[in-house]
C-alpha positions, -999 to +999 in steps of 0.1 A: +702-170-553+693-196-579+684-182-613+671-201-644+669-189-680+652-207-708+663-206-744+652-222-776+636-216-810+605-195-810+589-211-839+588-247-850+567-266-874+543-294-866+559-329-864+593-314-858+613-318-826+617-291-800+647-287-777+647-261-750+676-254-727+674-241-691+706-226-679+712-225-642+733-199-623+738-192-586+736-229-579+742-264-592+716-289-606+731-315-583+726-295-550+707-317-526+670-318-527+666-295-557+642-304-585+642-288-619+610-288-639+596-277-672+561-262-669+542-247-698+512-224-701+491-226-734+472-195-744+443-188-721+450-219-700+466-227-667+501-240-659+508-275-670+537-295-654+557-315-679+584-333-661+612-331-635+648-337-631+658-344-595+691-333-578+702-370-577+699-374-614+671-399-612+658-386-645+683-389-673+702-359-686+735-354-704+763-347-679+781-328-707+754-301-706+769-288-673+743-270-654+718-270-681+685-289-682+672-297-717+636-304-726+631-324-758+596-329-773+590-350-804+562-348-830+550-314-820+514-303-826+498-269-828+483-275-793+518-276-779+520-238-785+526-223-751+551-203-730+576-228-716+591-222-682+620-237-664+615-238-626+636-249-596+627-258-561+646-271-531+619-283-508+599-301-535+589-336-527+578-366-548+542-357-537+545-321-549+569-322-578+541-320-604+525-290-586+537-257-601+533-236-569+559-259-552+587-243-572+605-212-559+626-200-588+612-194-623+627-182-656+609-156-676+596-182-700+601-187-737+573-186-762+571-216-785+546-215-814+539-246-835+526-239-870+511-263-894 
C-alpha cells in the first residue's frame, strides 16, 4: 500500500521560500499512471490543488531526491498559511488531476504558518 508523508518547516516568514518534502513508501513515484500532488487547505476554507508530478516525470523534479516529491514556493505571503498535503493516485487522468477527491492516498498534512 502506498503511503506518503509530508515534512518541512512549520513556520516561515513572509517573502521567504518554503520547501516541503513528500516521502513515498510502499511504491515508486515512477509506477505507471500514478500522479503525485500537493494540495493545501487554508484555515476555514476548502482544499486547493497546487500542482502535480506525473509518473512519467512530465513535471520536473530532481532524480537525486529518490522517491521524494518536493514542493517549493517562493515569496510566501500570510495567506499561504495552510495545512499542506501530499497526495497520490493511480487512476488520475489529465482531466481530474486538479480535483482533490481523485487522489487515493493522503499524508497527514503539515501545518505551515507564514508570519509577517
